[in-house]
N, C-alpha and C positions, 0 to 999 in steps of 0.2 A: 474737588473741582464736578461736582455731580453733574453736570451738563458739557464735560469735557468733547462728548461723541459729536453734541450738536455745533458747540461753541467753535473746534475745528474747523467746520466747514462757515460757519454764518455768526460771525462774532456778536454780543448780545447786544452793541448799537445800531445793527439792521434792523430796519423792520422784518418783522416778524412773519413769515410767510407760508406758513405750514412747513416747517422741515421735519424730516423724519430719516432717522440711519437704523438700516437693514446690516444684521449677519446673518449669514445662513439663510436668508430671505425670510427672517424675524425679525420684528423691529424692538429694537436694544436702546434708541432715544430717541423723545417726540418733544416737540418744541412746544410751551403751552397756546399757539395758536391753531396746531395739529392735536392737540389732546381736548381743548374744546370741543372739535370737531366731532370729536368719537374716537379718535387713537387713541391705541392702548398697548401697554409693553408684550409682546409675544406674538402679537397680530403677524399674521403672514402680509407679504408687498401688496398682494391684488387686494387685499382687504382696505388698504389702504388707500387704496387705487382709485376703489367704490365709494369708500368716505368721503377724500378729500382731492378728486382727479385734479386739482392746478399743483399738490403737494412738489416740493422739493424733496426727491426721494434718495437718499444718498448711499453708498456701500462704505461701511467702517475704512476706518483709513488708520492704524495703529501707528503708523511711520505722521502722521498728520495731528492727530493727537500727540505725540511724544513731543512732536516739532512747539504745539501748543503750548503744553506745561513747560515748557523748556524756556519758552517766551517768557510766560509770566511771571516764571521762577527769576529770571534777569531783571526782570523788571520792579520784582520786590527787593533784591538784594540793596536798592539803593537806600532800603528804607532799614536796612540792621546796621 
């Protein structure tokens, strides 16, 4: 799941409002809307705020990512 860090906070069925996930104040995941606004992987959080003031900036949450991955795996078990 390449967008796991984003999907853990904002599932893909919700409107994209410019979600960005930071780890140690660096962008590690970016939604399509934020990317279109110029946000790139590796940027600092302050640069994100300059490019996209209304961005939804989240700190990486490994536990939340693991829970989302676990939920997806359980949902897929019904098809095996």
